[in-house]
PyMOL Python script that loads the backbone (N, CA, C, O; Angstrom):
from pymol import cmd

cmd.read_pdbstr("""\
ATOM      1  N   GLN A   1      27.655  14.356   2.212  1.00  0.00           N
ATOM      2  CA  GLN A   1      27.583  12.392   2.793  1.00  0.00           C
ATOM      3  C   GLN A   1      27.180  11.877   1.499  1.00  0.00           C
ATOM      4  O   GLN A   1      26.413  12.508   0.771  1.00  0.00           O
ATOM      5  N   TYR A   2      27.639  10.821   1.209  1.00  0.00           N
ATOM      6  CA  TYR A   2      27.462   9.904  -0.280  1.00  0.00           C
ATOM      7  C   TYR A   2      26.676   8.302   0.736  1.00  0.00           C
ATOM      8  O   TYR A   2      27.034   7.744   1.774  1.00  0.00           O
ATOM      9  N   TYR A   3      25.950   8.147   0.130  1.00  0.00           N
ATOM     10  CA  TYR A   3      25.751   6.725   0.276  1.00  0.00           C
ATOM     11  C   TYR A   3      24.863   6.450  -0.859  1.00  0.00           C
ATOM     12  O   TYR A   3      23.960   7.013  -1.476  1.00  0.00           O
ATOM     13  N   ASP A   4      25.987   4.518  -0.876  1.00  0.00           N
ATOM     14  CA  ASP A   4      24.625   3.872  -1.872  1.00  0.00           C
ATOM     15  C   ASP A   4      23.441   3.566  -1.217  1.00  0.00           C
ATOM     16  O   ASP A   4      23.338   3.264  -0.028  1.00  0.00           O
ATOM     17  N   ILE A   5      22.281   3.681  -2.282  1.00  0.00           N
ATOM     18  CA  ILE A   5      21.384   3.244  -2.014  1.00  0.00           C
ATOM     19  C   ILE A   5      20.386   2.559  -2.885  1.00  0.00           C
ATOM     20  O   ILE A   5      20.352   2.844  -4.082  1.00  0.00           O
ATOM     21  N   SER A   6      19.649   1.761  -2.424  1.00  0.00           N
ATOM     22  CA  SER A   6      18.596   1.174  -3.880  1.00  0.00           C
ATOM     23  C   SER A   6      16.836   1.430  -3.388  1.00  0.00           C
ATOM     24  O   SER A   6      16.189   0.961  -2.451  1.00  0.00           O
ATOM     25  N   ALA A   7      16.576   2.110  -4.179  1.00  0.00           N
ATOM     26  CA  ALA A   7      14.788   2.220  -3.955  1.00  0.00           C
ATOM     27  C   ALA A   7      14.265   0.909  -4.159  1.00  0.00           C
ATOM     28  O   ALA A   7      13.228   0.587  -3.579  1.00  0.00           O
ATOM     29  N   LYS A   8      15.037  -0.125  -5.139  1.00  0.00           N
ATOM     30  CA  LYS A   8      13.984  -1.421  -5.662  1.00  0.00           C
ATOM     31  C   LYS A   8      14.112  -2.284  -4.165  1.00  0.00           C
ATOM     32  O   LYS A   8      13.197  -2.738  -3.478  1.00  0.00           O
ATOM     33  N   SER A   9      15.216  -2.319  -3.990  1.00  0.00           N
ATOM     34  CA  SER A   9      15.414  -3.125  -2.982  1.00  0.00           C
ATOM     35  C   SER A   9      15.462  -2.866  -1.343  1.00  0.00           C
ATOM     36  O   SER A   9      15.730  -3.711  -0.490  1.00  0.00           O
ATOM     37  N   ASN A  10      15.170  -1.632  -1.158  1.00  0.00           N
ATOM     38  CA  ASN A  10      15.019  -0.259  -0.174  1.00  0.00           C
ATOM     39  C   ASN A  10      16.564  -0.727   0.589  1.00  0.00           C
ATOM     40  O   ASN A  10      16.466  -0.857   1.809  1.00  0.00           O
ATOM     41  N   TYR A  11      17.725  -0.944   0.102  1.00  0.00           N
ATOM     42  CA  TYR A  11      19.079  -0.888   0.293  1.00  0.00           C
ATOM     43  C   TYR A  11      19.473   0.551   0.947  1.00  0.00           C
ATOM     44  O   TYR A  11      19.637   1.445   0.117  1.00  0.00           O
ATOM     45  N   ASN A  12      19.625   0.858   2.132  1.00  0.00           N
ATOM     46  CA  ASN A  12      20.198   2.201   2.857  1.00  0.00           C
ATOM     47  C   ASN A  12      19.411   3.533   2.318  1.00  0.00           C
ATOM     48  O   ASN A  12      19.743   4.710   2.173  1.00  0.00           O
ATOM     49  N   PHE A  13      17.877   2.580   2.026  1.00  0.00           N
ATOM     50  CA  PHE A  13      17.377   3.903   1.643  1.00  0.00           C
ATOM     51  C   PHE A  13      16.742   4.843   2.690  1.00  0.00           C
ATOM     52  O   PHE A  13      16.057   5.816   2.372  1.00  0.00           O
ATOM     53  N   GLU A  14      17.044   4.450   4.081  1.00  0.00           N
ATOM     54  CA  GLU A  14      17.049   5.868   5.164  1.00  0.00           C
ATOM     55  C   GLU A  14      17.751   6.507   5.468  1.00  0.00           C
ATOM     56  O   GLU A  14      17.546   7.532   6.119  1.00  0.00           O
ATOM     57  N   LYS A  15      19.049   5.996   4.998  1.00  0.00           N
ATOM     58  CA  LYS A  15      20.416   6.795   5.231  1.00  0.00           C
ATOM     59  C   LYS A  15      20.501   8.217   5.033  1.00  0.00           C
ATOM     60  O   LYS A  15      20.917   9.038   5.849  1.00  0.00           O
ATOM     61  N   PRO A  16      20.098   8.417   3.954  1.00  0.00           N
ATOM     62  CA  PRO A  16      20.131   9.956   3.745  1.00  0.00           C
ATOM     63  C   PRO A  16      19.627  10.715   4.482  1.00  0.00           C
ATOM     64  O   PRO A  16      20.295  11.659   4.905  1.00  0.00           O
ATOM     65  N   PHE A  17      18.141  10.523   4.910  1.00  0.00           N
ATOM     66  CA  PHE A  17      17.144  10.906   5.764  1.00  0.00           C
ATOM     67  C   PHE A  17      17.323  10.925   7.196  1.00  0.00           C
ATOM     68  O   PHE A  17      16.895  11.584   8.144  1.00  0.00           O
ATOM     69  N   LEU A  18      18.126   9.944   7.003  1.00  0.00           N
ATOM     70  CA  LEU A  18      18.802   9.996   8.741  1.00  0.00           C
ATOM     71  C   LEU A  18      19.711  11.050   9.003  1.00  0.00           C
ATOM     72  O   LEU A  18      19.514  11.900   9.871  1.00  0.00           O
ATOM     73  N   TRP A  19      20.943  10.996   8.088  1.00  0.00           N
ATOM     74  CA  TRP A  19      21.533  12.162   8.164  1.00  0.00           C
ATOM     75  C   TRP A  19      21.048  13.329   8.227  1.00  0.00           C
ATOM     76  O   TRP A  19      21.236  14.154   9.121  1.00  0.00           O
ATOM     77  N   LEU A  20      20.236  13.466   7.023  1.00  0.00           N
ATOM     78  CA  LEU A  20      19.726  15.055   6.896  1.00  0.00           C
ATOM     79  C   LEU A  20      18.842  15.267   8.205  1.00  0.00           C
ATOM     80  O   LEU A  20      18.629  16.437   8.520  1.00  0.00           O
ATOM     81  N   ALA A  21      18.300  14.246   9.008  1.00  0.00           N
ATOM     82  CA  ALA A  21      17.430  14.724  10.212  1.00  0.00           C
ATOM     83  C   ALA A  21      18.240  15.027  11.315  1.00  0.00           C
ATOM     84  O   ALA A  21      18.115  15.763  12.293  1.00  0.00           O
ATOM     85  N   ARG A  22      19.181  14.196  10.861  1.00  0.00           N
ATOM     86  CA  ARG A  22      20.542  14.576  12.339  1.00  0.00           C
ATOM     87  C   ARG A  22      21.078  16.210  12.093  1.00  0.00           C
ATOM     88  O   ARG A  22      21.392  16.911  13.055  1.00  0.00           O
ATOM     89  N   LYS A  23      21.117  16.545  11.141  1.00  0.00           N
ATOM     90  CA  LYS A  23      21.913  17.722  10.894  1.00  0.00           C
ATOM     91  C   LYS A  23      20.998  18.479  11.120  1.00  0.00           C
ATOM     92  O   LYS A  23      21.351  19.254  12.009  1.00  0.00           O
ATOM     93  N   LEU A  24      19.648  18.743  10.674  1.00  0.00           N
ATOM     94  CA  LEU A  24      18.586  20.080  11.244  1.00  0.00           C
ATOM     95  C   LEU A  24      18.373  19.582  12.372  1.00  0.00           C
ATOM     96  O   LEU A  24      17.547  20.299  12.936  1.00  0.00           O
ATOM     97  N   ILE A  25      18.706  18.641  13.082  1.00  0.00           N
ATOM     98  CA  ILE A  25      17.971  18.612  14.544  1.00  0.00           C
ATOM     99  C   ILE A  25      19.399  18.823  15.507  1.00  0.00           C
ATOM    100  O   ILE A  25      19.309  19.294  16.641  1.00  0.00           O
ATOM    101  N   GLY A  26      20.704  18.418  14.914  1.00  0.00           N
ATOM    102  CA  GLY A  26      21.737  18.782  15.422  1.00  0.00           C
ATOM    103  C   GLY A  26      21.899  17.792  16.412  1.00  0.00           C
ATOM    104  O   GLY A  26      22.703  18.000  17.321  1.00  0.00           O
ATOM    105  N   ASP A  27      21.106  16.510  16.358  1.00  0.00           N
ATOM    106  CA  ASP A  27      21.751  14.989  17.435  1.00  0.00           C
ATOM    107  C   ASP A  27      22.436  14.327  16.772  1.00  0.00           C
ATOM    108  O   ASP A  27      21.862  13.765  15.839  1.00  0.00           O
ATOM    109  N   GLY A  28      23.437  14.165  16.879  1.00  0.00           N
ATOM    110  CA  GLY A  28      23.945  13.283  16.057  1.00  0.00           C
ATOM    111  C   GLY A  28      23.784  11.549  16.551  1.00  0.00           C
ATOM    112  O   GLY A  28      24.203  10.553  15.962  1.00  0.00           O
ATOM    113  N   ASN A  29      22.885  11.669  18.067  1.00  0.00           N
ATOM    114  CA  ASN A  29      22.541  10.055  18.068  1.00  0.00           C
ATOM    115  C   ASN A  29      21.458   9.983  17.795  1.00  0.00           C
ATOM    116  O   ASN A  29      20.981   9.003  18.367  1.00  0.00           O
ATOM    117  N   LEU A  30      20.434  10.707  16.962  1.00  0.00           N
ATOM    118  CA  LEU A  30      18.874  10.480  16.643  1.00  0.00           C
ATOM    119  C   LEU A  30      18.721   9.430  15.977  1.00  0.00           C
ATOM    120  O   LEU A  30      19.627   9.016  15.254  1.00  0.00           O
ATOM    121  N   GLU A  31      17.399   8.720  16.110  1.00  0.00           N
ATOM    122  CA  GLU A  31      17.546   7.030  15.205  1.00  0.00           C
ATOM    123  C   GLU A  31      16.323   7.344  14.844  1.00  0.00           C
ATOM    124  O   GLU A  31      15.636   8.239  15.335  1.00  0.00           O
ATOM    125  N   PHE A  32      16.019   6.578  13.938  1.00  0.00           N
ATOM    126  CA  PHE A  32      14.289   6.364  13.172  1.00  0.00           C
ATOM    127  C   PHE A  32      13.876   5.211  14.234  1.00  0.00           C
ATOM    128  O   PHE A  32      14.601   4.340  14.714  1.00  0.00           O
ATOM    129  N   VAL A  33      12.468   5.465  14.464  1.00  0.00           N
ATOM    130  CA  VAL A  33      11.897   4.041  14.951  1.00  0.00           C
ATOM    131  C   VAL A  33      11.027   3.525  13.622  1.00  0.00           C
ATOM    132  O   VAL A  33      10.549   4.163  12.684  1.00  0.00           O
ATOM    133  N   ALA A  34      11.024   1.993  13.963  1.00  0.00           N
ATOM    134  CA  ALA A  34      10.086   1.311  13.274  1.00  0.00           C
ATOM    135  C   ALA A  34       8.475   1.697  13.592  1.00  0.00           C
ATOM    136  O   ALA A  34       8.100   1.716  14.764  1.00  0.00           O
ATOM    137  N   MET A  35       7.660   1.965  12.634  1.00  0.00           N
ATOM    138  CA  MET A  35       6.237   2.230  12.458  1.00  0.00           C
ATOM    139  C   MET A  35       5.793   0.770  13.015  1.00  0.00           C
ATOM    140  O   MET A  35       6.117  -0.348  12.615  1.00  0.00           O
ATOM    141  N   PRO A  36       4.814   1.225  14.233  1.00  0.00           N
ATOM    142  CA  PRO A  36       3.917  -0.268  14.573  1.00  0.00           C
ATOM    143  C   PRO A  36       3.385  -0.539  13.375  1.00  0.00           C
ATOM    144  O   PRO A  36       3.401   0.257  12.436  1.00  0.00           O
ATOM    145  N   ALA A  37       2.752  -1.983  13.334  1.00  0.00           N
ATOM    146  CA  ALA A  37       2.155  -2.293  12.500  1.00  0.00           C
ATOM    147  C   ALA A  37       0.457  -2.179  12.521  1.00  0.00           C
ATOM    148  O   ALA A  37      -0.105  -2.887  13.356  1.00  0.00           O
ATOM    149  N   LEU A  38       0.000  -1.716  12.047  1.00  0.00           N
ATOM    150  CA  LEU A  38      -1.648  -1.266  12.532  1.00  0.00           C
ATOM    151  C   LEU A  38      -2.352  -2.399  12.523  1.00  0.00           C
ATOM    152  O   LEU A  38      -1.784  -3.250  11.837  1.00  0.00           O
ATOM    153  N   VAL A  39      -3.580  -2.849  13.106  1.00  0.00           N
ATOM    154  CA  VAL A  39      -4.234  -3.986  12.645  1.00  0.00           C
ATOM    155  C   VAL A  39      -5.390  -3.237  11.847  1.00  0.00           C
ATOM    156  O   VAL A  39      -5.743  -2.172  12.353  1.00  0.00           O
ATOM    157  N   PRO A  40      -6.013  -3.617  10.717  1.00  0.00           N
ATOM    158  CA  PRO A  40      -7.143  -3.342  10.050  1.00  0.00           C
ATOM    159  C   PRO A  40      -8.394  -3.350  10.720  1.00  0.00           C
ATOM    160  O   PRO A  40      -8.615  -4.186  11.596  1.00  0.00           O
ATOM    161  N   PRO A  41      -9.183  -2.545  10.411  1.00  0.00           N
ATOM    162  CA  PRO A  41     -10.565  -2.388  11.155  1.00  0.00           C
ATOM    163  C   PRO A  41     -11.354  -3.666  10.807  1.00  0.00           C
ATOM    164  O   PRO A  41     -11.237  -4.229   9.719  1.00  0.00           O
ATOM    165  N   GLU A  42     -12.054  -4.031  11.662  1.00  0.00           N
ATOM    166  CA  GLU A  42     -12.868  -5.526  11.475  1.00  0.00           C
ATOM    167  C   GLU A  42     -13.925  -4.941  10.801  1.00  0.00           C
ATOM    168  O   GLU A  42     -14.474  -3.897  11.155  1.00  0.00           O
ATOM    169  N   VAL A  43     -14.317  -5.841   9.484  1.00  0.00           N
ATOM    170  CA  VAL A  43     -15.628  -5.452   8.468  1.00  0.00           C
ATOM    171  C   VAL A  43     -16.984  -6.274   9.178  1.00  0.00           C
ATOM    172  O   VAL A  43     -17.103  -7.464   8.887  1.00  0.00           O
ATOM    173  N   THR A  44     -17.691  -5.840   9.818  1.00  0.00           N
ATOM    174  CA  THR A  44     -18.698  -6.644   9.990  1.00  0.00           C
ATOM    175  C   THR A  44     -20.161  -6.793   8.947  1.00  0.00           C
ATOM    176  O   THR A  44     -21.025  -5.933   9.118  1.00  0.00           O
ATOM    177  N   MET A  45     -20.318  -7.480   8.277  1.00  0.00           N
ATOM    178  CA  MET A  45     -21.235  -7.632   6.976  1.00  0.00           C
ATOM    179  C   MET A  45     -22.525  -8.055   7.626  1.00  0.00           C
ATOM    180  O   MET A  45     -22.377  -9.042   8.346  1.00  0.00           O
ATOM    181  N   ASP A  46     -23.773  -7.570   7.570  1.00  0.00           N
ATOM    182  CA  ASP A  46     -24.837  -8.071   7.570  1.00  0.00           C
ATOM    183  C   ASP A  46     -25.374  -8.698   6.386  1.00  0.00           C
ATOM    184  O   ASP A  46     -25.005  -8.311   5.277  1.00  0.00           O
ATOM    185  N   PRO A  47     -26.506  -9.960   6.569  1.00  0.00           N
ATOM    186  CA  PRO A  47     -26.620 -10.692   5.712  1.00  0.00           C
ATOM    187  C   PRO A  47     -26.935 -10.437   4.228  1.00  0.00           C
ATOM    188  O   PRO A  47     -26.567 -11.098   3.257  1.00  0.00           O
ATOM    189  N   GLN A  48     -27.893  -9.046   4.280  1.00  0.00           N
ATOM    190  CA  GLN A  48     -28.603  -8.307   3.264  1.00  0.00           C
ATOM    191  C   GLN A  48     -27.490  -7.835   2.373  1.00  0.00           C
ATOM    192  O   GLN A  48     -27.620  -8.006   1.161  1.00  0.00           O
ATOM    193  N   TRP A  49     -26.500  -7.306   2.806  1.00  0.00           N
ATOM    194  CA  TRP A  49     -25.450  -6.568   2.113  1.00  0.00           C
ATOM    195  C   TRP A  49     -24.675  -8.022   1.786  1.00  0.00           C
ATOM    196  O   TRP A  49     -25.044  -8.305   0.646  1.00  0.00           O
ATOM    197  N   GLN A  50     -23.918  -8.901   2.188  1.00  0.00           N
ATOM    198  CA  GLN A  50     -23.754 -10.083   1.889  1.00  0.00           C
ATOM    199  C   GLN A  50     -24.455 -10.837   0.370  1.00  0.00           C
ATOM    200  O   GLN A  50     -23.954 -11.208  -0.692  1.00  0.00           O
ATOM    201  N   ASN A  51     -25.505 -10.825   0.790  1.00  0.00           N
ATOM    202  CA  ASN A  51     -26.551 -11.214  -0.408  1.00  0.00           C
ATOM    203  C   ASN A  51     -26.709 -10.461  -1.903  1.00  0.00           C
ATOM    204  O   ASN A  51     -26.901 -10.865  -3.051  1.00  0.00           O
ATOM    205  N   GLN A  52     -26.545  -9.282  -1.334  1.00  0.00           N
ATOM    206  CA  GLN A  52     -26.306  -8.641  -2.382  1.00  0.00           C
ATOM    207  C   GLN A  52     -25.027  -7.755  -3.257  1.00  0.00           C
ATOM    208  O   GLN A  52     -25.076  -6.852  -4.093  1.00  0.00           O
ATOM    209  N   ILE A  53     -23.623  -8.684  -2.453  1.00  0.00           N
ATOM    210  CA  ILE A  53     -22.536  -8.539  -3.452  1.00  0.00           C
ATOM    211  C   ILE A  53     -22.405 -10.071  -4.420  1.00  0.00           C
ATOM    212  O   ILE A  53     -21.953 -10.274  -5.547  1.00  0.00           O
ATOM    213  N   GLU A  54     -23.016 -10.971  -3.405  1.00  0.00           N
ATOM    214  CA  GLU A  54     -22.919 -12.241  -4.056  1.00  0.00           C
ATOM    215  C   GLU A  54     -23.942 -12.105  -5.070  1.00  0.00           C
ATOM    216  O   GLU A  54     -23.469 -12.455  -6.152  1.00  0.00           O
ATOM    217  N   LYS A  55     -25.130 -11.746  -5.166  1.00  0.00           N
ATOM    218  CA  LYS A  55     -26.061 -11.541  -6.444  1.00  0.00           C
ATOM    219  C   LYS A  55     -25.496 -10.440  -7.722  1.00  0.00           C
ATOM    220  O   LYS A  55     -25.989 -10.315  -8.843  1.00  0.00           O
ATOM    221  N   ASP A  56     -24.407  -9.771  -7.190  1.00  0.00           N
ATOM    222  CA  ASP A  56     -23.753  -8.968  -8.164  1.00  0.00           C
ATOM    223  C   ASP A  56     -22.636  -9.624  -8.551  1.00  0.00           C
ATOM    224  O   ASP A  56     -22.490  -9.345  -9.740  1.00  0.00           O
ATOM    225  N   LEU A  57     -22.099 -10.070  -8.332  1.00  0.00           N
ATOM    226  CA  LEU A  57     -20.863 -10.753  -8.436  1.00  0.00           C
ATOM    227  C   LEU A  57     -21.594 -12.343  -9.496  1.00  0.00           C
ATOM    228  O   LEU A  57     -21.019 -12.592 -10.556  1.00  0.00           O
ATOM    229  N   LYS A  58     -22.337 -12.896  -9.232  1.00  0.00           N
ATOM    230  CA  LYS A  58     -23.120 -13.734 -10.148  1.00  0.00           C
ATOM    231  C   LYS A  58     -23.928 -13.121 -11.567  1.00  0.00           C
ATOM    232  O   LYS A  58     -24.158 -13.700 -12.629  1.00  0.00           O
ATOM    233  N   GLU A  59     -24.176 -12.052 -11.236  1.00  0.00           N
ATOM    234  CA  GLU A  59     -24.989 -11.246 -12.102  1.00  0.00           C
ATOM    235  C   GLU A  59     -23.320 -10.830 -12.963  1.00  0.00           C
ATOM    236  O   GLU A  59     -23.616 -10.744 -14.155  1.00  0.00           O
ATOM    237  N   ALA A  60     -22.537 -10.692 -12.882  1.00  0.00           N
ATOM    238  CA  ALA A  60     -21.296 -10.022 -13.761  1.00  0.00           C
ATOM    239  C   ALA A  60     -20.933 -11.624 -14.172  1.00  0.00           C
ATOM    240  O   ALA A  60     -20.857 -11.566 -15.399  1.00  0.00           O
ATOM    241  N   GLN A  61     -20.750 -12.592 -13.895  1.00  0.00           N
ATOM    242  CA  GLN A  61     -20.066 -13.542 -14.146  1.00  0.00           C
ATOM    243  C   GLN A  61     -21.086 -14.282 -15.384  1.00  0.00           C
ATOM    244  O   GLN A  61     -20.559 -14.908 -16.304  1.00  0.00           O
ATOM    245  N   ASP A  62     -22.500 -14.137 -15.289  1.00  0.00           N
ATOM    246  CA  ASP A  62     -23.110 -14.573 -16.360  1.00  0.00           C
ATOM    247  C   ASP A  62     -23.081 -13.591 -17.182  1.00  0.00           C
ATOM    248  O   ASP A  62     -23.329 -13.927 -18.340  1.00  0.00           O
ATOM    249  N   THR A  63     -22.886 -12.584 -17.030  1.00  0.00           N
ATOM    250  CA  THR A  63     -22.828 -11.646 -18.307  1.00  0.00           C
ATOM    251  C   THR A  63     -21.840 -11.425 -19.694  1.00  0.00           C
ATOM    252  O   THR A  63     -20.672 -11.039 -19.644  1.00  0.00           O
ATOM    253  N   ALA A  64     -22.281 -11.622 -20.420  1.00  0.00           N
ATOM    254  CA  ALA A  64     -21.831 -12.112 -21.868  1.00  0.00           C
ATOM    255  C   ALA A  64     -20.803 -11.029 -22.291  1.00  0.00           C
ATOM    256  O   ALA A  64     -21.153  -9.850 -22.355  1.00  0.00           O
ATOM    257  N   LEU A  65     -19.521 -11.426 -22.583  1.00  0.00           N
ATOM    258  CA  LEU A  65     -18.596  -9.772 -23.063  1.00  0.00           C
ATOM    259  C   LEU A  65     -18.626 -10.183 -24.510  1.00  0.00           C
ATOM    260  O   LEU A  65     -18.514 -11.333 -24.934  1.00  0.00           O
ATOM    261  N   PRO A  66     -18.776  -9.190 -25.138  1.00  0.00           N
ATOM    262  CA  PRO A  66     -18.494  -9.283 -26.690  1.00  0.00           C
ATOM    263  C   PRO A  66     -17.595  -9.520 -27.297  1.00  0.00           C
ATOM    264  O   PRO A  66     -16.590  -8.974 -26.842  1.00  0.00           O
ATOM    265  N   GLU A  67     -17.387 -10.247 -28.380  1.00  0.00           N
ATOM    266  CA  GLU A  67     -16.267 -10.984 -29.226  1.00  0.00           C
ATOM    267  C   GLU A  67     -15.222  -9.794 -29.877  1.00  0.00           C
ATOM    268  O   GLU A  67     -14.003  -9.873 -30.028  1.00  0.00           O
ATOM    269  N   GLU A  68     -16.086  -8.733 -30.187  1.00  0.00           N
ATOM    270  CA  GLU A  68     -14.766  -7.765 -30.896  1.00  0.00           C
ATOM    271  C   GLU A  68     -14.697  -6.673 -30.146  1.00  0.00           C
ATOM    272  O   GLU A  68     -15.759  -6.362 -29.607  1.00  0.00           O
ATOM    273  N   ASP A  69     -13.527  -5.809 -29.887  1.00  0.00           N
ATOM    274  CA  ASP A  69     -13.313  -4.571 -29.787  1.00  0.00           C
ATOM    275  C   ASP A  69     -13.445  -3.605 -31.032  1.00  0.00           C
ATOM    276  O   ASP A  69     -12.573  -3.208 -31.804  1.00  0.00           O
ATOM    277  N   GLU A  70     -14.845  -3.340 -30.989  1.00  0.00           N
ATOM    278  CA  GLU A  70     -15.170  -2.056 -31.664  1.00  0.00           C
ATOM    279  C   GLU A  70     -14.257  -1.107 -31.960  1.00  0.00           C
ATOM    280  O   GLU A  70     -13.689  -1.017 -33.049  1.00  0.00           O
ATOM    281  N   ASP A  71     -14.044  -0.176 -30.745  1.00  0.00           N
ATOM    282  CA  ASP A  71     -13.720   0.794 -30.490  1.00  0.00           C
ATOM    283  C   ASP A  71     -11.926   0.798 -30.594  1.00  0.00           C
ATOM    284  O   ASP A  71     -11.241   1.725 -30.164  1.00  0.00           O
ATOM    285  N   LEU A  72     -11.423  -0.330 -31.196  1.00  0.00           N
ATOM    286  CA  LEU A  72      -9.638  -0.031 -31.731  1.00  0.00           C
ATOM    287  C   LEU A  72      -9.682   0.174 -32.608  1.00  0.00           C
ATOM    288  O   LEU A  72      -8.654   0.424 -33.237  1.00  0.00           O
TER     289      LEU A  72
END
""", "prot")
cmd.dss("prot")
cmd.show_as("cartoon", "prot")
cmd.util.cbc("prot")
cmd.orient("prot")
């Protein structure tokens, strides 16, 4: 079985896999179902952790970068 597919645009990308699954299972009516969108876990930040992250960010922003790339 031949299918025009495009991995870049996801055009008919599932068709060869669906065809193979139908052949392996022996059911011509087999259909893929859409994967449900999962809700990401909620992150709780305690104030101490948030202050540490903000301190690290401020320190990184204030750090001067070298002018020359000596290792190149």
